[in-house]
PDB file as gemmi writes it, atoms N, CA and C in Angstrom:
CRYST1    1.000    1.000    1.000  90.00  90.00  90.00 P 1                      
ATOM      1  N   UNK A   1       0.783  -1.164   0.000  1.00  0.00           N  
ATOM      2  CA  UNK A   1       0.000   0.000   0.000  1.00  0.00           C  
ATOM      3  C   UNK A   1       0.847   1.260   0.000  1.00  0.00           C  
ATOM      4  N   UNK A   2       1.942   1.176   0.543  1.00  0.00           N  
ATOM      5  CA  UNK A   2       2.862   2.304   0.539  1.00  0.00           C  
ATOM      6  C   UNK A   2       3.234   2.693  -0.876  1.00  0.00           C  
ATOM      7  N   UNK A   3       3.294   1.678  -1.721  1.00  0.00           N  
ATOM      8  CA  UNK A   3       3.621   1.982  -3.106  1.00  0.00           C  
ATOM      9  C   UNK A   3       2.481   2.743  -3.761  1.00  0.00           C  
ATOM     10  N   UNK A   4       1.256   2.398  -3.434  1.00  0.00           N  
ATOM     11  CA  UNK A   4       0.112   3.108  -4.008  1.00  0.00           C  
ATOM     12  C   UNK A   4       0.078   4.552  -3.519  1.00  0.00           C  
ATOM     13  N   UNK A   5       0.365   4.764  -2.264  1.00  0.00           N  
ATOM     14  CA  UNK A   5       0.379   6.117  -1.704  1.00  0.00           C  
ATOM     15  C   UNK A   5       1.493   6.911  -2.358  1.00  0.00           C  
ATOM     16  N   UNK A   6       2.642   6.293  -2.481  1.00  0.00           N  
ATOM     17  CA  UNK A   6       3.783   6.981  -3.112  1.00  0.00           C  
ATOM     18  C   UNK A   6       3.469   7.290  -4.562  1.00  0.00           C  
ATOM     19  N   UNK A   7       2.832   6.359  -5.241  1.00  0.00           N  
ATOM     20  CA  UNK A   7       2.463   6.544  -6.632  1.00  0.00           C  
ATOM     21  C   UNK A   7       1.423   7.668  -6.750  1.00  0.00           C  
ATOM     22  N   UNK A   8       0.442   7.702  -5.850  1.00  0.00           N  
ATOM     23  CA  UNK A   8      -0.574   8.761  -5.855  1.00  0.00           C  
ATOM     24  C   UNK A   8       0.063  10.115  -5.578  1.00  0.00           C  
ATOM     25  N   UNK A   9       0.983  10.110  -4.625  1.00  0.00           N  
ATOM     26  CA  UNK A   9       1.674  11.360  -4.311  1.00  0.00           C  
ATOM     27  C   UNK A   9       2.508  11.820  -5.492  1.00  0.00           C  
ATOM     28  N   UNK A  10       3.126  10.897  -6.174  1.00  0.00           N  
ATOM     29  CA  UNK A  10       3.947  11.214  -7.340  1.00  0.00           C  
ATOM     30  C   UNK A  10       3.082  11.782  -8.457  1.00  0.00           C  
ATOM     31  N   UNK A  11       1.909  11.176  -8.669  1.00  0.00           N  
ATOM     32  CA  UNK A  11       0.983  11.663  -9.700  1.00  0.00           C  
ATOM     33  C   UNK A  11       0.483  13.063  -9.327  1.00  0.00           C  
ATOM     34  N   UNK A  12       0.132  13.261  -8.057  1.00  0.00           N  
ATOM     35  CA  UNK A  12      -0.361  14.568  -7.597  1.00  0.00           C  
ATOM     36  C   UNK A  12       0.731  15.624  -7.750  1.00  0.00           C  
ATOM     37  N   UNK A  13       1.946  15.263  -7.396  1.00  0.00           N  
ATOM     38  CA  UNK A  13       3.061  16.202  -7.520  1.00  0.00           C  
ATOM     39  C   UNK A  13       3.294  16.543  -8.988  1.00  0.00           C  
ATOM     40  N   UNK A  14       3.169  15.550  -9.847  1.00  0.00           N  
ATOM     41  CA  UNK A  14       3.361  15.764 -11.274  1.00  0.00           C  
ATOM     42  C   UNK A  14       2.280  16.713 -11.813  1.00  0.00           C  
ATOM     43  N   UNK A  15       1.024  16.506 -11.386  1.00  0.00           N  
ATOM     44  CA  UNK A  15      -0.073  17.371 -11.812  1.00  0.00           C  
ATOM     45  C   UNK A  15       0.148  18.805 -11.308  1.00  0.00           C  
ATOM     46  N   UNK A  16       0.593  18.904 -10.064  1.00  0.00           N  
ATOM     47  CA  UNK A  16       0.859  20.238  -9.503  1.00  0.00           C  
ATOM     48  C   UNK A  16       1.933  20.936 -10.322  1.00  0.00           C  
ATOM     49  N   UNK A  17       2.991  20.207 -10.644  1.00  0.00           N  
ATOM     50  CA  UNK A  17       4.080  20.790 -11.442  1.00  0.00           C  
ATOM     51  C   UNK A  17       3.589  21.198 -12.839  1.00  0.00           C  
ATOM     52  N   UNK A  18       2.754  20.357 -13.470  1.00  0.00           N  
ATOM     53  CA  UNK A  18       2.219  20.677 -14.793  1.00  0.00           C  
ATOM     54  C   UNK A  18       1.355  21.934 -14.739  1.00  0.00           C  
ATOM     55  N   UNK A  19       0.504  21.992 -13.733  1.00  0.00           N  
ATOM     56  CA  UNK A  19      -0.368  23.155 -13.601  1.00  0.00           C  
ATOM     57  C   UNK A  19       0.452  24.410 -13.303  1.00  0.00           C  
ATOM     58  N   UNK A  20       1.465  24.258 -12.483  1.00  0.00           N  
ATOM     59  CA  UNK A  20       2.334  25.405 -12.192  1.00  0.00           C  
ATOM     60  C   UNK A  20       3.009  25.882 -13.470  1.00  0.00           C  
ATOM     61  N   UNK A  21       3.452  24.963 -14.294  1.00  0.00           N  
ATOM     62  CA  UNK A  21       4.091  25.332 -15.572  1.00  0.00           C  
ATOM     63  C   UNK A  21       3.092  26.028 -16.490  1.00  0.00           C  
ATOM     64  N   UNK A  22       1.849  25.532 -16.535  1.00  0.00           N  
ATOM     65  CA  UNK A  22       0.823  26.166 -17.361  1.00  0.00           C  
ATOM     66  C   UNK A  22       0.541  27.592 -16.865  1.00  0.00           C  
ATOM     67  N   UNK A  23       0.480  27.751 -15.553  1.00  0.00           N  
ATOM     68  CA  UNK A  23       0.240  29.084 -14.978  1.00  0.00           C  
ATOM     69  C   UNK A  23       1.403  30.014 -15.305  1.00  0.00           C  
ATOM     70  N   UNK A  24       2.628  29.498 -15.171  1.00  0.00           N  
ATOM     71  CA  UNK A  24       3.802  30.322 -15.508  1.00  0.00           C  
ATOM     72  C   UNK A  24       3.782  30.706 -16.986  1.00  0.00           C  
ATOM     73  N   UNK A  25       3.407  29.742 -17.847  1.00  0.00           N  
ATOM     74  CA  UNK A  25       3.359  30.020 -19.285  1.00  0.00           C  
ATOM     75  C   UNK A  25       2.277  31.052 -19.591  1.00  0.00           C  
ATOM     76  N   UNK A  26       1.105  30.909 -18.977  1.00  0.00           N  
ATOM     77  CA  UNK A  26       0.015  31.864 -19.194  1.00  0.00           C  
ATOM     78  C   UNK A  26       0.411  33.247 -18.687  1.00  0.00           C  
ATOM     79  N   UNK A  27       1.079  33.292 -17.548  1.00  0.00           N  
ATOM     80  CA  UNK A  27       1.539  34.564 -17.000  1.00  0.00           C  
ATOM     81  C   UNK A  27       2.558  35.209 -17.942  1.00  0.00           C  
ATOM     82  N   UNK A  28       3.494  34.402 -18.421  1.00  0.00           N  
ATOM     83  CA  UNK A  28       4.501  34.925 -19.362  1.00  0.00           C  
ATOM     84  C   UNK A  28       3.844  35.456 -20.631  1.00  0.00           C  
ATOM     85  N   UNK A  29       2.852  34.728 -21.137  1.00  0.00           N  
ATOM     86  CA  UNK A  29       2.140  35.185 -22.338  1.00  0.00           C  
ATOM     87  C   UNK A  29       1.401  36.491 -22.073  1.00  0.00           C  
ATOM     88  N   UNK A  30       0.748  36.596 -20.927  1.00  0.00           N  
ATOM     89  CA  UNK A  30       0.019  37.818 -20.572  1.00  0.00           C  
ATOM     90  C   UNK A  30       0.970  38.995 -20.442  1.00  0.00           C  
ATOM     91  N   UNK A  31       2.107  38.766 -19.797  1.00  0.00           N  
ATOM     92  CA  UNK A  31       3.098  39.837 -19.633  1.00  0.00           C  
ATOM     93  C   UNK A  31       3.654  40.248 -20.991  1.00  0.00           C  
ATOM     94  N   UNK A  32       3.951  39.276 -21.845  1.00  0.00           N  
ATOM     95  CA  UNK A  32       4.491  39.589 -23.176  1.00  0.00           C  
ATOM     96  C   UNK A  32       3.470  40.390 -23.987  1.00  0.00           C  
ATOM     97  N   UNK A  33       2.221  39.995 -23.916  1.00  0.00           N  
ATOM     98  CA  UNK A  33       1.169  40.715 -24.639  1.00  0.00           C  
ATOM     99  C   UNK A  33       1.034  42.137 -24.110  1.00  0.00           C  
ATOM    100  N   UNK A  34       1.085  42.280 -22.789  1.00  0.00           N  
ATOM    101  CA  UNK A  34       0.995  43.607 -22.184  1.00  0.00           C  
ATOM    102  C   UNK A  34       2.180  44.466 -22.593  1.00  0.00           C  
ATOM    103  N   UNK A  35       3.372  43.882 -22.614  1.00  0.00           N  
ATOM    104  CA  UNK A  35       4.567  44.619 -23.041  1.00  0.00           C  
ATOM    105  C   UNK A  35       4.397  45.130 -24.464  1.00  0.00           C  
ATOM    106  N   UNK A  36       3.905  44.279 -25.356  1.00  0.00           N  
ATOM    107  CA  UNK A  36       3.716  44.683 -26.751  1.00  0.00           C  
ATOM    108  C   UNK A  36       2.713  45.826 -26.849  1.00  0.00           C  
ATOM    109  N   UNK A  37       1.630  45.720 -26.095  1.00  0.00           N  
ATOM    110  CA  UNK A  37       0.611  46.765 -26.119  1.00  0.00           C  
ATOM    111  C   UNK A  37       1.175  48.084 -25.605  1.00  0.00           C  
ATOM    112  N   UNK A  38       1.917  48.010 -24.509  1.00  0.00           N  
ATOM    113  CA  UNK A  38       2.514  49.218 -23.930  1.00  0.00           C  
ATOM    114  C   UNK A  38       3.537  49.812 -24.895  1.00  0.00           C  
ATOM    115  N   UNK A  39       4.342  48.963 -25.524  1.00  0.00           N  
ATOM    116  CA  UNK A  39       5.343  49.462 -26.472  1.00  0.00           C  
ATOM    117  C   UNK A  39       4.681  50.130 -27.671  1.00  0.00           C  
ATOM    118  N   UNK A  40       3.584  49.546 -28.169  1.00  0.00           N  
ATOM    119  CA  UNK A  40       2.866  50.177 -29.292  1.00  0.00           C  
ATOM    120  C   UNK A  40       2.300  51.529 -28.862  1.00  0.00           C  
ATOM    121  N   UNK A  41       1.726  51.572 -27.675  1.00  0.00           N  
ATOM    122  CA  UNK A  41       1.180  52.835 -27.172  1.00  0.00           C  
ATOM    123  C   UNK A  41       2.292  53.864 -27.006  1.00  0.00           C  
ATOM    124  N   UNK A  42       3.434  53.440 -26.462  1.00  0.00           N  
ATOM    125  CA  UNK A  42       4.562  54.360 -26.277  1.00  0.00           C  
ATOM    126  C   UNK A  42       5.064  54.867 -27.628  1.00  0.00           C  
ATOM    127  N   UNK A  43       5.134  53.982 -28.620  1.00  0.00           N  
ATOM    128  CA  UNK A  43       5.559  54.396 -29.959  1.00  0.00           C  
ATOM    129  C   UNK A  43       4.579  55.416 -30.538  1.00  0.00           C  
ATOM    130  N   UNK A  44       3.300  55.179 -30.338  1.00  0.00           N  
ATOM    131  CA  UNK A  44       2.271  56.096 -30.840  1.00  0.00           C  
ATOM    132  C   UNK A  44       2.396  57.460 -30.162  1.00  0.00           C  
ATOM    133  N   UNK A  45       2.596  57.452 -28.858  1.00  0.00           N  
ATOM    134  CA  UNK A  45       2.770  58.710 -28.117  1.00  0.00           C  
ATOM    135  C   UNK A  45       4.023  59.431 -28.595  1.00  0.00           C  
ATOM    136  N   UNK A  46       5.096  58.686 -28.779  1.00  0.00           N  
ATOM    137  CA  UNK A  46       6.349  59.292 -29.231  1.00  0.00           C  
ATOM    138  C   UNK A  46       6.183  59.933 -30.608  1.00  0.00           C  
ATOM    139  N   UNK A  47       5.508  59.238 -31.517  1.00  0.00           N  
ATOM    140  CA  UNK A  47       5.278  59.801 -32.852  1.00  0.00           C  
ATOM    141  C   UNK A  47       4.452  61.088 -32.763  1.00  0.00           C  
ATOM    142  N   UNK A  48       3.417  61.054 -31.916  1.00  0.00           N  
ATOM    143  CA  UNK A  48       2.589  62.246 -31.736  1.00  0.00           C  
ATOM    144  C   UNK A  48       3.379  63.409 -31.177  1.00  0.00           C  
ATOM    145  N   UNK A  49       4.227  63.135 -30.209  1.00  0.00           N  
ATOM    146  CA  UNK A  49       5.059  64.194 -29.625  1.00  0.00           C  
ATOM    147  C   UNK A  49       6.049  64.747 -30.649  1.00  0.00           C  
ATOM    148  N   UNK A  50       6.600  63.881 -31.475  1.00  0.00           N  
ATOM    149  CA  UNK A  50       7.531  64.346 -32.505  1.00  0.00           C  
ATOM    150  C   UNK A  50       6.816  65.237 -33.512  1.00  0.00           C  
ATOM    151  N   UNK A  51       5.602  64.826 -33.919  1.00  0.00           N  
ATOM    152  CA  UNK A  51       4.840  65.658 -34.861  1.00  0.00           C  
ATOM    153  C   UNK A  51       4.512  67.009 -34.229  1.00  0.00           C  
ATOM    154  N   UNK A  52       4.081  66.995 -32.970  1.00  0.00           N  
ATOM    155  CA  UNK A  52       3.743  68.251 -32.285  1.00  0.00           C  
ATOM    156  C   UNK A  52       4.968  69.149 -32.160  1.00  0.00           C  
ATOM    157  N   UNK A  53       6.109  68.552 -31.844  1.00  0.00           N  
ATOM    158  CA  UNK A  53       7.350  69.327 -31.716  1.00  0.00           C  
ATOM    159  C   UNK A  53       7.741  69.937 -33.059  1.00  0.00           C  
ATOM    160  N   UNK A  54       7.606  69.156 -34.128  1.00  0.00           N  
ATOM    161  CA  UNK A  54       7.927  69.679 -35.458  1.00  0.00           C  
ATOM    162  C   UNK A  54       6.999  70.835 -35.832  1.00  0.00           C  
ATOM    163  N   UNK A  55       5.702  70.695 -35.528  1.00  0.00           N  
ATOM    164  CA  UNK A  55       4.756  71.767 -35.830  1.00  0.00           C  
ATOM    165  C   UNK A  55       5.069  73.014 -35.015  1.00  0.00           C  
ATOM    166  N   UNK A  56       5.403  72.823 -33.745  1.00  0.00           N  
ATOM    167  CA  UNK A  56       5.735  73.972 -32.891  1.00  0.00           C  
ATOM    168  C   UNK A  56       6.993  74.673 -33.405  1.00  0.00           C  
ATOM    169  N   UNK A  57       7.993  73.886 -33.782  1.00  0.00           N  
ATOM    170  CA  UNK A  57       9.232  74.476 -34.300  1.00  0.00           C  
ATOM    171  C   UNK A  57       8.956  75.237 -35.599  1.00  0.00           C  
ATOM    172  N   UNK A  58       8.107  74.671 -36.448  1.00  0.00           N  
ATOM    173  CA  UNK A  58       7.754  75.344 -37.702  1.00  0.00           C  
ATOM    174  C   UNK A  58       7.042  76.663 -37.419  1.00  0.00           C  
ATOM    175  N   UNK A  59       6.126  76.650 -36.462  1.00  0.00           N  
ATOM    176  CA  UNK A  59       5.405  77.881 -36.113  1.00  0.00           C  
ATOM    177  C   UNK A  59       6.363  78.934 -35.559  1.00  0.00           C  
ATOM    178  N   UNK A  60       7.323  78.512 -34.748  1.00  0.00           N  
ATOM    179  CA  UNK A  60       8.303  79.452 -34.196  1.00  0.00           C  
ATOM    180  C   UNK A  60       9.166  80.033 -35.310  1.00  0.00           C  
ATOM    181  N   UNK A  61       9.560  79.196 -36.266  1.00  0.00           N  
ATOM    182  CA  UNK A  61      10.352  79.697 -37.402  1.00  0.00           C  
ATOM    183  C   UNK A  61       9.556  80.730 -38.202  1.00  0.00           C  
ATOM    184  N   UNK A  62       8.284  80.432 -38.452  1.00  0.00           N  
ATOM    185  CA  UNK A  62       7.459  81.377 -39.206  1.00  0.00           C  
ATOM    186  C   UNK A  62       7.295  82.684 -38.448  1.00  0.00           C  
ATOM    187  N   UNK A  63       7.056  82.581 -37.136  1.00  0.00           N  
ATOM    188  CA  UNK A  63       6.898  83.795 -36.324  1.00  0.00           C  
ATOM    189  C   UNK A  63       8.193  84.599 -36.301  1.00  0.00           C  
ATOM    190  N   UNK A  64       9.312  83.911 -36.210  1.00  0.00           N  
ATOM    191  CA  UNK A  64      10.610  84.586 -36.201  1.00  0.00           C  
ATOM    192  C   UNK A  64      10.859  85.293 -37.533  1.00  0.00           C  
ATOM    193  N   UNK A  65      10.550  84.610 -38.623  1.00  0.00           N  
ATOM    194  CA  UNK A  65      10.715  85.226 -39.946  1.00  0.00           C  
ATOM    195  C   UNK A  65       9.815  86.450 -40.097  1.00  0.00           C  
ATOM    196  N   UNK A  66       8.571  86.329 -39.616  1.00  0.00           N  
ATOM    197  CA  UNK A  66       7.634  87.454 -39.701  1.00  0.00           C  
ATOM    198  C   UNK A  66       8.130  88.625 -38.858  1.00  0.00           C  
ATOM    199  N   UNK A  67       8.624  88.325 -37.647  1.00  0.00           N  
ATOM    200  CA  UNK A  67       9.140  89.389 -36.776  1.00  0.00           C  
ATOM    201  C   UNK A  67      10.337  90.082 -37.425  1.00  0.00           C  
ATOM    202  N   UNK A  68      11.208  89.306 -38.062  1.00  0.00           N  
ATOM    203  CA  UNK A  68      12.363  89.897 -38.740  1.00  0.00           C  
ATOM    204  C   UNK A  68      11.896  90.795 -39.891  1.00  0.00           C  
ATOM    205  N   UNK A  69      10.884  90.337 -40.620  1.00  0.00           N  
ATOM    206  CA  UNK A  69      10.362  91.135 -41.737  1.00  0.00           C  
ATOM    207  C   UNK A  69       9.737  92.432 -41.221  1.00  0.00           C  
ATOM    208  N   UNK A  70       8.937  92.321 -40.161  1.00  0.00           N  
ATOM    209  CA  UNK A  70       8.299  93.514 -39.593  1.00  0.00           C  
ATOM    210  C   UNK A  70       9.358  94.473 -39.059  1.00  0.00           C  
ATOM    211  N   UNK A  71      10.379  93.938 -38.418  1.00  0.00           N  
ATOM    212  CA  UNK A  71      11.455  94.772 -37.889  1.00  0.00           C  
ATOM    213  C   UNK A  71      12.185  95.492 -39.021  1.00  0.00           C  
ATOM    214  N   UNK A  72      12.454  94.765 -40.079  1.00  0.00           N  
ATOM    215  CA  UNK A  72      13.135  95.363 -41.230  1.00  0.00           C  
ATOM    216  C   UNK A  72      12.275  96.465 -41.856  1.00  0.00           C  
ATOM    217  N   UNK A  73      10.978  96.172 -41.982  1.00  0.00           N  
ATOM    218  CA  UNK A  73      10.083  97.179 -42.557  1.00  0.00           C  
ATOM    219  C   UNK A  73       9.976  98.402 -41.641  1.00  0.00           C  
ATOM    220  N   UNK A  74       9.943  98.164 -40.337  1.00  0.00           N  
ATOM    221  CA  UNK A  74       9.917  99.269 -39.373  1.00  0.00           C  
ATOM    222  C   UNK A  74      11.158 100.133 -39.489  1.00  0.00           C  
ATOM    223  N   UNK A  75      12.298  99.494 -39.666  1.00  0.00           N  
ATOM    224  CA  UNK A  75      13.551 100.238 -39.834  1.00  0.00           C  
ATOM    225  C   UNK A  75      13.503 101.071 -41.108  1.00  0.00           C  
ATOM    226  N   UNK A  76      12.956 100.495 -42.183  1.00  0.00           N  
ATOM    227  CA  UNK A  76      12.850 101.238 -43.439  1.00  0.00           C  
ATOM    228  C   UNK A  76      11.950 102.461 -43.280  1.00  0.00           C  
ATOM    229  N   UNK A  77      10.809 102.292 -42.636  1.00  0.00           N  
ATOM    230  CA  UNK A  77       9.881 103.403 -42.421  1.00  0.00           C  
ATOM    231  C   UNK A  77      10.537 104.469 -41.557  1.00  0.00           C  
ATOM    232  N   UNK A  78      11.243 104.034 -40.496  1.00  0.00           N  
ATOM    233  CA  UNK A  78      11.949 104.979 -39.627  1.00  0.00           C  
ATOM    234  C   UNK A  78      12.966 105.784 -40.431  1.00  0.00           C  
ATOM    235  N   UNK A  79      13.756 105.093 -41.250  1.00  0.00           N  
ATOM    236  CA  UNK A  79      14.771 105.777 -42.060  1.00  0.00           C  
ATOM    237  C   UNK A  79      14.127 106.774 -43.031  1.00  0.00           C  
ATOM    238  N   UNK A  80      13.010 106.361 -43.675  1.00  0.00           N  
ATOM    239  CA  UNK A  80      12.316 107.262 -44.596  1.00  0.00           C  
ATOM    240  C   UNK A  80      11.798 108.491 -43.857  1.00  0.00           C  
ATOM    241  N   UNK A  81      11.235 108.270 -42.672  1.00  0.00           N  
ATOM    242  CA  UNK A  81      10.699 109.381 -41.874  1.00  0.00           C  
ATOM    243  C   UNK A  81      11.817 110.336 -41.465  1.00  0.00           C  
ATOM    244  N   UNK A  82      12.929 109.804 -41.052  1.00  0.00           N  
ATOM    245  CA  UNK A  82      14.063 110.649 -40.657  1.00  0.00           C  
ATOM    246  C   UNK A  82      14.598 111.428 -41.856  1.00  0.00           C  
ATOM    247  N   UNK A  83      14.624 110.799 -43.024  1.00  0.00           N  
ATOM    248  CA  UNK A  83      15.067 111.500 -44.232  1.00  0.00           C  
ATOM    249  C   UNK A  83      14.116 112.661 -44.557  1.00  0.00           C  
ATOM    250  N   UNK A  84      12.796 112.403 -44.449  1.00  0.00           N  
ATOM    251  CA  UNK A  84      11.822 113.478 -44.707  1.00  0.00           C  
ATOM    252  C   UNK A  84      11.977 114.607 -43.686  1.00  0.00           C  
ATOM    253  N   UNK A  85      12.182 114.246 -42.429  1.00  0.00           N  
ATOM    254  CA  UNK A  85      12.348 115.265 -41.385  1.00  0.00           C  
ATOM    255  C   UNK A  85      13.593 116.093 -41.668  1.00  0.00           C  
ATOM    256  N   UNK A  86      14.666 115.449 -42.096  1.00  0.00           N  
ATOM    257  CA  UNK A  86      15.891 116.189 -42.436  1.00  0.00           C  
ATOM    258  C   UNK A  86      15.640 117.153 -43.597  1.00  0.00           C  
ATOM    259  N   UNK A  87      14.892 116.696 -44.601  1.00  0.00           N  
ATOM    260  CA  UNK A  87      14.580 117.552 -45.746  1.00  0.00           C  
ATOM    261  C   UNK A  87      13.750 118.749 -45.290  1.00  0.00           C  
ATOM    262  N   UNK A  88      12.707 118.498 -44.461  1.00  0.00           N  
ATOM    263  CA  UNK A  88      11.872 119.601 -43.974  1.00  0.00           C  
ATOM    264  C   UNK A  88      12.665 120.578 -43.106  1.00  0.00           C  
ATOM    265  N   UNK A  89      13.546 120.040 -42.281  1.00  0.00           N  
ATOM    266  CA  UNK A  89      14.366 120.899 -41.429  1.00  0.00           C  
ATOM    267  C   UNK A  89      15.293 121.762 -42.285  1.00  0.00           C  
ATOM    268  N   UNK A  90      15.863 121.180 -43.307  1.00  0.00           N  
ATOM    269  CA  UNK A  90      16.742 121.939 -44.195  1.00  0.00           C  
ATOM    270  C   UNK A  90      15.950 123.017 -44.945  1.00  0.00           C  
ATOM    271  N   UNK A  91      14.714 122.682 -45.376  1.00  0.00           N  
ATOM    272  CA  UNK A  91      13.874 123.682 -46.039  1.00  0.00           C  
ATOM    273  C   UNK A  91      13.522 124.813 -45.077  1.00  0.00           C  
ATOM    274  N   UNK A  92      13.260 124.483 -43.830  1.00  0.00           N  
ATOM    275  CA  UNK A  92      12.947 125.519 -42.833  1.00  0.00           C  
ATOM    276  C   UNK A  92      14.159 126.411 -42.604  1.00  0.00           C  
ATOM    277  N   UNK A  93      15.340 125.838 -42.543  1.00  0.00           N  
ATOM    278  CA  UNK A  93      16.568 126.631 -42.354  1.00  0.00           C  
ATOM    279  C   UNK A  93      16.773 127.577 -43.538  1.00  0.00           C  
ATOM    280  N   UNK A  94      16.570 127.026 -44.731  1.00  0.00           N  
ATOM    281  CA  UNK A  94      16.737 127.859 -45.925  1.00  0.00           C  
ATOM    282  C   UNK A  94      15.736 129.022 -45.919  1.00  0.00           C  
ATOM    283  N   UNK A  95      14.489 128.749 -45.532  1.00  0.00           N  
ATOM    284  CA  UNK A  95      13.469 129.795 -45.488  1.00  0.00           C  
ATOM    285  C   UNK A  95      13.841 130.867 -44.472  1.00  0.00           C  
ATOM    286  N   UNK A  96      14.329 130.417 -43.282  1.00  0.00           N  
ATOM    287  CA  UNK A  96      14.718 131.389 -42.249  1.00  0.00           C  
ATOM    288  C   UNK A  96      15.890 132.229 -42.743  1.00  0.00           C  
ATOM    289  N   UNK A  97      16.839 131.648 -43.445  1.00  0.00           N  
ATOM    290  CA  UNK A  97      17.990 132.403 -43.964  1.00  0.00           C  
ATOM    291  C   UNK A  97      17.543 133.411 -45.025  1.00  0.00           C  
ATOM    292  N   UNK A  98      16.602 132.978 -45.867  1.00  0.00           N  
ATOM    293  CA  UNK A  98      16.141 133.853 -46.944  1.00  0.00           C  
ATOM    294  C   UNK A  98      15.213 134.955 -46.430  1.00  0.00           C  
ATOM    295  N   UNK A  99      14.380 134.665 -45.426  1.00  0.00           N  
ATOM    296  CA  UNK A  99      13.372 135.616 -44.951  1.00  0.00           C  
ATOM    297  C   UNK A  99      13.355 135.617 -43.425  1.00  0.00           C  
ATOM    298  N   UNK A 100      14.364 136.205 -42.795  1.00  0.00           N  
ATOM    299  CA  UNK A 100      14.446 136.156 -41.341  1.00  0.00           C  
ATOM    300  C   UNK A 100      13.325 136.930 -40.639  1.00  0.00           C  
ATOM    301  N   UNK A 101      12.923 138.082 -41.150  1.00  0.00           N  
ATOM    302  CA  UNK A 101      11.882 138.894 -40.497  1.00  0.00           C  
ATOM    303  C   UNK A 101      10.542 138.171 -40.556  1.00  0.00           C  
ATOM    304  N   UNK A 102      10.189 137.632 -41.684  1.00  0.00           N  
ATOM    305  CA  UNK A 102       8.938 136.887 -41.808  1.00  0.00           C  
ATOM    306  C   UNK A 102       8.948 135.647 -40.916  1.00  0.00           C  
ATOM    307  N   UNK A 103      10.092 135.016 -40.812  1.00  0.00           N  
ATOM    308  CA  UNK A 103      10.218 133.820 -39.980  1.00  0.00           C  
ATOM    309  C   UNK A 103       9.962 134.140 -38.517  1.00  0.00           C  
ATOM    310  N   UNK A 104      10.526 135.262 -38.047  1.00  0.00           N  
ATOM    311  CA  UNK A 104      10.311 135.668 -36.647  1.00  0.00           C  
ATOM    312  C   UNK A 104       8.840 136.004 -36.441  1.00  0.00           C  
ATOM    313  N   UNK A 105       8.214 136.690 -37.401  1.00  0.00           N  
ATOM    314  CA  UNK A 105       6.798 137.055 -37.283  1.00  0.00           C  
ATOM    315  C   UNK A 105       5.924 135.801 -37.235  1.00  0.00           C  
ATOM    316  N   UNK A 106       6.223 134.832 -38.065  1.00  0.00           N  
ATOM    317  CA  UNK A 106       5.464 133.573 -38.073  1.00  0.00           C  
ATOM    318  C   UNK A 106       5.650 132.845 -36.747  1.00  0.00           C  
ATOM    319  N   UNK A 107       6.874 132.816 -36.237  1.00  0.00           N  
ATOM    320  CA  UNK A 107       7.154 132.140 -34.966  1.00  0.00           C  
ATOM    321  C   UNK A 107       6.403 132.812 -33.830  1.00  0.00           C  
ATOM    322  N   UNK A 108       6.385 134.163 -33.809  1.00  0.00           N  
ATOM    323  CA  UNK A 108       5.651 134.894 -32.769  1.00  0.00           C  
ATOM    324  C   UNK A 108       4.150 134.608 -32.860  1.00  0.00           C  
ATOM    325  N   UNK A 109       3.615 134.612 -34.055  1.00  0.00           N  
ATOM    326  CA  UNK A 109       2.187 134.332 -34.260  1.00  0.00           C  
ATOM    327  C   UNK A 109       1.824 132.921 -33.823  1.00  0.00           C  
ATOM    328  N   UNK A 110       2.655 131.972 -34.197  1.00  0.00           N  
ATOM    329  CA  UNK A 110       2.396 130.580 -33.819  1.00  0.00           C  
ATOM    330  C   UNK A 110       2.483 130.420 -32.302  1.00  0.00           C  
ATOM    331  N   UNK A 111       3.448 131.072 -31.669  1.00  0.00           N  
ATOM    332  CA  UNK A 111       3.584 131.011 -30.211  1.00  0.00           C  
ATOM    333  C   UNK A 111       2.383 131.615 -29.508  1.00  0.00           C  
ATOM    334  N   UNK A 112       1.931 132.785 -30.024  1.00  0.00           N  
ATOM    335  CA  UNK A 112       0.763 133.436 -29.414  1.00  0.00           C  
ATOM    336  C   UNK A 112      -0.477 132.549 -29.543  1.00  0.00           C  
ATOM    337  N   UNK A 113      -0.696 131.964 -30.722  1.00  0.00           N  
ATOM    338  CA  UNK A 113      -1.859 131.087 -30.971  1.00  0.00           C  
ATOM    339  C   UNK A 113      -1.789 129.851 -30.079  1.00  0.00           C  
ATOM    340  N   UNK A 114      -0.641 129.260 -29.981  1.00  0.00           N  
ATOM    341  CA  UNK A 114      -0.457 128.068 -29.140  1.00  0.00           C  
ATOM    342  C   UNK A 114      -0.719 128.403 -27.689  1.00  0.00           C  
ATOM    343  N   UNK A 115      -0.252 129.557 -27.243  1.00  0.00           N  
ATOM    344  CA  UNK A 115      -0.499 129.995 -25.874  1.00  0.00           C  
ATOM    345  C   UNK A 115      -1.991 130.152 -25.594  1.00  0.00           C  
ATOM    346  N   UNK A 116      -2.723 130.707 -26.529  1.00  0.00           N  
ATOM    347  CA  UNK A 116      -4.184 130.884 -26.370  1.00  0.00           C  
ATOM    348  C   UNK A 116      -4.889 129.531 -26.299  1.00  0.00           C  
ATOM    349  N   UNK A 117      -4.458 128.619 -27.140  1.00  0.00           N  
ATOM    350  CA  UNK A 117      -5.086 127.288 -27.149  1.00  0.00           C  
ATOM    351  C   UNK A 117      -4.818 126.527 -25.856  1.00  0.00           C  
ATOM    352  N   UNK A 118      -3.598 126.601 -25.379  1.00  0.00           N  
ATOM    353  CA  UNK A 118      -3.226 125.848 -24.173  1.00  0.00           C  
ATOM    354  C   UNK A 118      -3.790 126.431 -22.889  1.00  0.00           C  
ATOM    355  N   UNK A 119      -4.136 127.730 -22.873  1.00  0.00           N  
ATOM    356  CA  UNK A 119      -4.734 128.340 -21.680  1.00  0.00           C  
ATOM    357  C   UNK A 119      -6.107 127.759 -21.386  1.00  0.00           C  
ATOM    358  N   UNK A 120      -6.811 127.403 -22.405  1.00  0.00           N  
ATOM    359  CA  UNK A 120      -8.168 126.898 -22.231  1.00  0.00           C  
ATOM    360  C   UNK A 120      -8.073 125.494 -21.772  1.00  0.00           C  
TER     361      UNK A 120                                                      
END                                                                             
C-alpha cells in the first residue's frame, strides 16, 4: 500500500508541477502581450510628440521670420521718416535764412496762438 500512496503522491506532484508550468506560461504570455501593447502605445505617443514638436518648431520659425520682416520694414519706415524730417528741417533753415523777419513774425504768431489754445 505504501507503493500506491507513493504513486498517488507522485501523480499529484506531477499534476501540480504541470499546472504550475501552465500558470507560468500563461503569465509569461500575458506579460508579453501587455509589453507589446505598452510598447505600441509608447511608440504612438512618441510619434505624436515628434509631430507636435515639429509643428511647434515650424510655427516658431514662421513667427521669427515674420518678426524679422516687420522689424526690417519698421527700420525702413523709420529711415524714410528721418530722411523726410531732415529735408523739412533743411527747407525751414533755408526759409529762415532767406526771410528772417517773416520767420520771426510767423514764430511769434504761432507762439501766441499756441499759448491761447493751451490756456483753455
